[in-house]
Structures are given as C-alpha cells and as structure tokens.
N, C-alpha and C positions, 0 to 999 in steps of 0.2 A: 875357101874364102866365103864369108857370109856378108850379107847386106843388112845393116841395122839402122834403126832410127832411135835417137836419144832425145827423150823429152826432159826438159829441165825442171828444177825444183822451184820453190816459191821465191827464191832470191833472183830468179831470172836466168838467162843464159850467161853464166859467169865464165871468167877466164879459166877457172879450175875445171869446169865441165867440158869446155873446149879442149883443154889439155887431156882429159880422160878420153874424149873422142879421138884425139890425135894418137894416143897410145894404142887404141884399137886399130886405127888406120895403119900405124907403123907395123902392126902384126899382120897386115895384109887384108884387112876387112874394109868394106865401104861403109861409112857412117854418115848419116844425115843428122843435122842438128837444127831443127826448126826453132824459131823464136816465138813462143806463144804469147809473149808480153810485148811484142813490137819494139824491142830494143831497151825496154825498161829493166833496170836491175835495182835491187834493194839491199840495204845494209843489215836488215834484221828480218826475222821470220814474221813478226807481227805486221810490218808494213807490206811484205810480199803477199801474205795471206789476205790482208785487207784489199790489196789490188785484185787478187784472184776472186775474192767475193764480189768486188765491184763489177768485174767482168761477168761473173757468174760461172759456176762450175760446169753448167751445161755448155757454155761458150768455150770453156777450156777443152772439153771433150770434142766439141765441134771443130775447134782449131786443130786438134790432134788428128781428127779424121780427114780434114782438108789437107793436112801436111803429107798424107800418104796417097792422096787421090791419083797422082801422076806416077807413083812408084808401083812396080810390079809386085804381085804377091810373093811370099817367100821371105819375108823380113823377120829379123830378130827385133823384138820390141823392148827397148830399154827405157825405164823410167826411174827418176830419182825423186823421192818424196811426192810432191804435187804431181810430178810427171808420171807417177805410177798410174794415175787415173786414166789418161789416154793410152798408155802402154798396155795396161791390163785389159782395158776395154777392147782394144784392137786385137790383142792376142786371143781373147775369148770369142770375138765376133767376126773378125775379118778372115775370110778364107785364105788358107795358105801360110799361116804363121809358122815360122820354123822354131821359134823359141821365145822366151821372155826372161828378162833380167830386171828384177824389181829391187830397188835400193832404198832402204830407210822407210818403206811403207808397203802396205798390202791392204787391199779392200776385200770384203767378203765376196766370194765368187758369185753369190746370188745377186750382187749388184748388177752384173752384166749377163746373167744366164743361170742355168740350173746346175751346171757342173763345169769343171775345167776340161777343155777339149782333149780327148785322148791323143797320145802321141806327140804332144807339144811340151818339150821340157821347159821347166821354169826353175830359176834360182831366185831366192829371196835372201837379201843381205841386210843386216841391221845390227845396231849396238844393243847389248843386253840391258843397258840402263838408260837408253834414250827415252826421254819422257814422251816424245812424239811417236815412238814405236812401242807403245804401252802394252803390257800383258793382256789387258781387257779390250784392246782395240786392234791395232795393226798386227801385233804379234799373235793374237788369237785368230785373226783372219789367215795369217800365214800358216799357223798350225792346222787350221781347217783345210787349207789348200793342200798341204803336205799329206794329210791323211786321205785326201781324195784321189791322188794320183801317184803312181810309182815313179813318174818322171819329174818329181819336184824335190828340191833340196833347200833346206833352210840353214843359213850360215849366220851364227851369232858371234859377234866380236865383243871383247871386253871393253866397257866404257859407256859413256853417255852422250858422246858427240853425235849430233844429227848429221852434220855435213862432213863426216869423217873422210869421205872419198873425194872431196872438192878441195884441191890444193890452193885455191884462192881464199879459203875461209879459215878463221882462227882455230876452229876445232879440227882441222885436218890432222889425220893420224896416218902417217906414211906407212907404217907396218901393216895396219889393217887395209889401207887402200891398195897396197901392193898385193896382198893376199886376195882381195876382191878382184883385182885386175887379172891375176893368175887364174882364178876360178872362172871368171867371165870368159877369158880366152879359151880355156878348156871347153866350155860350153859352145862357144862360137866356132871353134875348130872342128867340132863333131857334128854340127847340124848342116 
C-alpha cells in the first residue's frame, strides 16, 4: 500500500479526478485530494488557467506544499497538468518521496533543482498530439527527465485529448485512462 497526494488540473478538483483517486483507493492505496482552487471548477482550460494566473503559480506551489505539511514523508506525488507543478516540485525537493506520477505535463527538472533525485521512480503520461503536451515544451522536458534517470518511464497515448484520464470531461478516453490506471497501480504497488 502506498500513500499518495493527487493535485488537480486547471479545471479544478473535478468529479473525474475524484473518481481516479477512488480507483487508486479501491486498489488499497491512501489518496489525498487537496483542492488548490478552494472549491472552484471551470468548464474550459482558458478560464482555469486564468484563475491559476490570478492566484499566481507561486501560490499554487505554496498551496501544494501546505497540503503535505501534516502528512508524513514517503508519499507518491501525483499531478495532472497544472497539478504537475506542485507534484514535481515536492517529488524533487521534499525528503522521502517514494515516486511521482505526472499526467499531461512535465516541467524541466532544472525548475526545481539540478537533477531528478536518484531512486525515485517517475512515470510521465501524455497524449502524443496533445497541444498542451507539446514536443518543444512538456514533451521535451519529459524526454530530458527520462534521459536523466533509469527510474523514469514515458508513456505516450495516441490522440490529442488533454483531459483523457478525467472521466468527467468530454475528451475522456476510457482505453487510455484504463491503461494509465494500470501502469500507475503497477508503480504504486512496487514502491
């Protein structure tokens, strides 16, 4: 059993992300789902990103750090899109991380340090034609991370849906989401 914290994407803490957390719990894991937007959800990326910009990305990172203050080290950090920011930061900087699961985003490792911490496995999942997971942005950062550590896996799924693993969104892709869940559980079962 692993203990994880799941940070939501720019649409907020949606029903689909809560369903994903429940799937992880059903498999025997403890999963925390902090709401970095204080209950606000959005119908489209532009509105969600505008809200995140209004809060400030530094504040998003601070809220992520505060969400783990009362949790013991040894967490699996899970982030979906915008949520990758606090998940990746904490995986790289907070002592005791067990693993990281980055969905639909990845930032350059240099954003939070000089290298990926040794011995901390990471999975990165994204759609190969997702405009937000672009080859010269998030995908490039993911490939850099993969080259940096033997404990990293990059999984690309066919298609362009950004919210492919969020069952409450129109772009939900059940086949890709099921494969992501299977791979995530394999990671969580081994840490």
